[in-house]
C-alpha positions as CSV (number, residue, x, y, z in Angstrom):
1,M,-15.1,9.9,13.9
2,A,-11.9,7.8,13.5
3,D,-8.7,9.4,12.2
4,E,-7.8,8.8,8.6
5,T,-4.3,8.3,7.3
6,Y,-3.5,8.2,3.6
7,A,-0.8,5.8,2.5
8,E,0.7,5.1,-0.9
9,A,2.4,1.9,0.2
10,L,3.0,-0.6,2.9
11,V,6.7,0.1,3.5
12,N,7.6,-2.5,6.1
13,I,6.3,-5.3,8.3
14,S,8.1,-6.4,11.4
15,I,7.2,-9.0,14.0
16,K,8.6,-9.2,17.5
17,G,7.2,-10.8,20.7
18,G,3.8,-11.7,19.2
19,I,3.3,-8.1,18.0
20,I,3.2,-7.1,14.4
21,R,4.1,-3.6,13.2
22,L,2.9,-2.3,9.8
23,D,4.6,0.8,8.5
24,F,2.7,2.8,5.9
25,G,4.2,5.6,3.8
26,S,3.9,8.1,1.1
27,Q,6.4,9.8,-1.2
28,E,8.0,13.0,0.1
29,V,7.8,15.8,-2.4
30,P,10.8,18.1,-2.0
31,D,9.9,21.8,-1.4
32,F,11.9,22.8,-4.5
33,A,10.0,20.5,-6.9
34,D,8.9,22.4,-9.9
35,T,6.5,20.3,-11.9
36,A,5.7,23.0,-14.5
37,S,9.3,23.4,-15.7
38,G,9.3,20.2,-17.7
39,E,12.5,19.0,-16.1
40,K,12.6,15.6,-14.6
41,P,11.5,15.9,-11.0
42,P,13.9,14.9,-8.2
43,E,13.7,11.5,-6.6
44,M,10.9,11.4,-4.1
45,P,11.8,9.0,-1.3
46,M,9.1,6.9,0.4
47,V,8.7,8.1,4.0
48,V,7.0,6.2,6.8
49,R,4.0,8.3,7.8
50,H,2.0,5.9,10.0
51,R,2.5,2.7,12.0
52,V,-0.2,0.2,12.9
53,V,0.8,-2.1,15.9
54,M,-1.4,-5.1,16.6
55,P,-1.2,-8.6,18.1
56,L,-0.7,-11.5,15.6
57,A,-4.3,-12.7,16.1
58,A,-5.7,-9.3,15.0
59,F,-3.3,-9.4,12.0
60,G,-4.6,-12.8,11.0
61,Q,-8.2,-11.6,11.2
62,A,-7.4,-8.5,9.2
63,F,-5.6,-10.7,6.6
64,G,-8.7,-12.9,6.3
65,M,-10.9,-9.8,5.7
66,Q,-8.5,-8.4,3.1
67,E,-8.3,-11.8,1.3
68,Q,-12.1,-11.8,1.0
69,V,-12.2,-8.3,-0.4
70,M,-9.4,-9.1,-2.9
71,N,-11.1,-12.3,-4.1
72,Q,-14.3,-10.2,-4.7
73,L,-12.2,-7.6,-6.6
74,I,-10.7,-10.3,-8.7
75,E,-14.2,-11.8,-9.4
76,D,-15.4,-8.3,-10.4
77,G,-12.5,-7.9,-12.8
78,L,-10.7,-5.1,-11.1
79,F,-7.6,-7.3,-10.4
80,T,-6.2,-10.3,-12.1
81,R,-3.7,-13.0,-11.0
82,N,-0.6,-13.3,-13.2
83,N,1.4,-16.5,-13.9
84,N,3.3,-16.1,-10.6
85,D,0.0,-16.0,-8.7
86,N,0.6,-12.3,-7.9
87,V,-2.3,-9.9,-8.1
88,E,-2.2,-6.9,-10.5
89,A,-4.7,-4.1,-11.0
90,S,-6.5,-4.7,-14.3
91,S,-8.8,-1.6,-14.4
92,P,-7.7,1.3,-16.5
93,N,-8.5,3.5,-13.5
94,F,-5.5,2.2,-11.6
95,E,-1.9,2.7,-12.4
96,T,0.4,-0.3,-12.2
97,S,4.1,0.0,-11.4
98,S,6.4,-2.4,-13.1
């Protein structure tokens, strides 16, 4: 079985020498965070948790696959394109950040 990594966001993409690096991250919750107190929680910084390194050809192939999936999700109504041709989640099951 392949390892799984959860990521809340793609944090950075870098390219050097024909190799692309994709940094994925999630928010770091401070140990002292008390969500039951009703106080505003402290800022939770995005921390890189995993990096995928691949040749540009593999990145291009992955992009093509993602584009096909995104087009299907748009067709199914889970995402919409806005006036700037950006994609936004349109399902009430997804939170959108603005």
